[in-house]
N, C-alpha and C positions, 0 to 999 in steps of 0.2 A: 702737860694739860691739855687736857682738851675746852673743846669750844663745842658749847648749848645753848638752846633760844627757848625760852618761859612764855607762853602766849600766857597773863592774865590778863580777865573779860570778865565783860556778860554775859552769864547763863543764857540760850550754846555759842555763844560768838571764837569762846576760843579755840572747844573742840569742833567748830565747823572751819576755822580760818586754819590748823594745822591737818582738816581733810582738803581744803583747797592745798596747802604745800608739799603734800605727801602723794594727792594725782601725778603734780609735776614734778617732783621730788622724792622718788619710795626712797632711796638709797640712805635717806636721813631720817631716817625712823626711828631710830633709839638716838635722835642728836635732838627731838621739839619732844619739848612740855606744854601739855592747856593743864593751865585750870579755870576749869567753870564758876565762879562764884555767883551763887546763886541769891535770889531777895532775899530768902527770907537768913542769909548767913549774918552773923555776926562776923567784925572786924576780925577779933581775933581767931577765927573759927579756920578761919580764911588762910591768915597769917599761919598757920600751923599745919594749913596742908601745903602749903606752899615751902613752909622752913623745913619738913617731908620729904618735900619734893629735891629739891638739892640738897638737903647734910644724903640722899641717898649716891648722890656723887661729888666726894666733896672735891678732889684734883680737878676742876670745872669751871672755864673764864662764863659766867653766865652772859647770853643779851638779853634783861625784860621787857617784852612789848605787852603795854597796856594799856586800856582806857579807862582804870579806876589807877584814883589815888591812894 
C-alpha cells in the first residue's frame, strides 16, 4: 500500500499549499494531489473530481486534508 495526501480546499488554496510543500519536498510530487473547489462548483461535481483522483490510485491509503465539509 502506498500513502498519499489529498488536499481539498477553496480555490486557489489547495494548489497553493501543494506548491509550498513541493518547494520543500519536491521528491513527494507524485504522492500529493490537490483539488481546488471553485465557487460555482456543485458538491456533486466536486465529489466526482475527488473520486476520479482517488480511483486512479486504488491501492492507496489517503490522508485527506480539507477546509470544506
